[in-house]
N, C-alpha and C positions, 0 to 999 in steps of 0.2 A: 814602406807603403807609399812612397812618393812615386811620381811619374818618371823620375830619372831611371828607375829600375825596370820599368815596363818594357816588355818586348813588343814586337809588332802585334797588331790585333789578330793576327793569324796564329794558331797554335804552332809550337815548334815541331819539326818533323819527328816522327816516331816510328820505329819499326813495329810497334804494337797496333798501328792503325787498322790493319786488316782484320776483318771479322768483328768490328766494334758492334756492340749491342745497339739496337735502334734507339733506346731511351738515352744511352750514353751519348750517342751522336747528336741526339736532339738537345741535350743539355749543353753540349759544346756549341752547337749552332745558336742556341738561345742566348748564351753569353756573348757571342759575337754580334748577334742582332741587338741585344740590349746596349752593348758598347756603341754600335752604330747609331742607335736611337739617341743615346746620351750625347755623343760627340757631334752628330750632324742634325739633330732634331728631326730625324726621320719619323714619319707617321707610322703608328703601329700597323695598320693594315697594309701600308706600302712595303714595310720591311718584311712582313709575313709573305706577301705576294712575291717579293724579290727572291727570298730564300727558297720558297716552295717551287716557283716556276723557273727560276734561273740557276741559282746556286746548287740546289740539290741535284737536279737533272744533269748538270754539267760537271759535277764532281767526278774525278777519275777514280777508278778502283784503287783502294788503299787509302783514299782520303776519308777522313772522319765523316764529313758531310754526306758522303755517298750512302751511308747507312741510316741516315736520320729518319725518324718517324715524323712526318709533317704535322700530324694531328697533335702529338705530344708536344712538339716544338711550339706550335701556336698556343696550346693551352698554357705552357709556361709563360710565354710572352704576355698573353692577355691577363693571366693571373698576377704577374708582377706589376703590370700597369694598374690593374684594378685594386691591388692591395698595397701599393707603394706607400701610401700615407700611414699604413700600419707597420709595414716592414722597416722603413727607414728609422723611426724612433727606436725600434727594438735593437737594430744594429748599432745605432749611435750609443746606446747605453752600454754596449759590450766593448766599445773601442777604448783604447788606452786614454788616460786622462789627457785632455788637451786636443784630442783628435775628434774630428767630426766627419761624418760620412762624406760630405762634399769635398773634403781634403784627401780622401782615399783615392788611389789610382782608379781610373774608370773601369778597367777590366776587373780589378778586384771588387769594385762596387757591384758590377754586374753579376759576378760569381756569388757574392753574398746575397744579393737580392733574389736570385734564382733559388739558391739553397733555402733561404728562409721561407720563400713562397711554398716550396715543396713541403717543408716541415709544418707549415700552417695548414695547408689544404689537401695535400696528397697523402691521405691516410693509407692508400693502397701501397705506398712506398715506405718500408720501415725506416725509421729515423736514422739508424746507423748506415743504411744503404745510401740514403740521400747525402749524409755527411761525407761518406767515402767517395761517392760520385763527384761531389763538388771539390773535394781535395784533389782528386785526379784531374779535374778540369784546371784547377789552379796550377798543378804541376805541368800541364801542357803549355802554360804561358809564362811561368816564373820558375826560377831556380833557387831563389833565396828564401826569405822568411814568410812570404805570402801564403804558401800552402799551410804552414803552421798557424797563421792568423785565421785562415778559413776554418781549420780544424777546431781551434779554440772557440771562436765565435759561434759556429754552428753547433758544436757540442753543448755549450752553455745554453743556447736558445732551445735546442732539442729537449734538454732536461726540464726547461720551463714549460714548453709547449706540449710535450708528450711525456710527462713524468712516469706514466705506467710502463712505458717501454724500457725504462732504466731501473725499475725495481728489481731487487734480487729475486730469483725464481721462487724461493721459499715463501716470500710474502705475497706472491700473486695467487689469486684464487679464482 
């Protein structure tokens, strides 16, 4: 989880980039924007403007950002910023003993914040879908344990935040 393992803030190239779903591309872009905001203290509205007016339109075919939904992207960013004081303590409590969110790699921190925001507020997205999407985002940046960390933390939080989605079918009425 340390920054020594972090790859560049751009996702690693993938042959799967073509035909990316707009919300998937929006999540990837949101993680990059959250990273930028964290590292360079970029203003929320400035980073949204940059991505929507510069990065999305200039992305080449096959690049993940080319397919991003600018509205969904902005909703994730605004939601993470608005709910960060709620999100960070939830993540902190899920980290291994001795770890604090501020010690976690900046990209991993952005992935977790985006995922937790969606679990908290985007009821239109099933919890398992949100978890899987952010695991895939983690795989785009990391090869080692980080996708497993994302899976574990988001799964535990999803079970707390949306317990009904994890009940066995027989008990649902």
